[in-house]
N, C-alpha and C positions, 0 to 999 in steps of 0.2 A: 503495499503499499505508499501510496507516496503518501503521506502524512508521515508515516512512523520510517519513513526512509532517512528522511533530511528535519527526523526528533521535534518532528511538530504534535500539537496535540491533534484530536479531530474530533469531531464529536455533529451525531447523526442529527439534522432538525429539520423541523418541517413548518417554514413560514401557517401553512394553511390549516396544522391542529392545533399552532401553537408551541408541539414535543420537542422537547430538549431546551428550546429556546434560555428560555431561563435554567436555568444547570452551565451550560452552553458560555454564553456572558458571566454567567456565578465564576468559570474554570479561570475563560482571559483574568478577567476583576482579580482573583484572587493572584495566578503569576503576577500579573502587572507589579500588583502588591510585596511578595517576597524579595522580586528585582528591583523595586527603590526601597524598601527594608533590611538587604544585603549591602543597599551600596550598586548593582551592578547597575543604577538606570538610578542617574542625577535628575533625581524635576526641575533643578533650579535655571539650564539645561538647554537651550529652544530644540538645542540637535539631536533629544533625548527620544523628544514627538509625547514624552506624557508629563502634565501641567498638571498642576494644586488648582482647585475651583478658586472664586476668591475667598473667599470664606471657608476650606480648608484651611489646617495649619497642620506640623508633619507627626503633632505630640498629641493629634486628633486623632490620625491617621494609627497609631501607635495603640490605642485607648481601646478602636476601633475593632469592633470583629465581623468578617464575611461570615456572611448566613443566610441560605434559601429561604426562603418557603415555599415548600414542595410541596404545602397544598390545594396549592393556587392551581387554577383550571383556568385558560382563558373561556373564555363564552366563546359560543359563535363560530369562529373560521377559527382566532386569534392572529390576526392581518389583514389590515390597511380596510 
């Protein structure tokens, strides 16, 4: 599989049903968070491609925990 061969995550999702969409975003968010926390991504550099929101401080990131609400299911199609 392409993703595995290139060290990438792969999650099959469906915009139509909403299946695994929250999980995919959660995994991406967690991976970015871990890289910021470890210093692999420096959010102070524009070239990193990652910026903090205007209300977010690094202390808030360190104190927060990522969570997915897996009990929520999209109503209807879940997209568009």
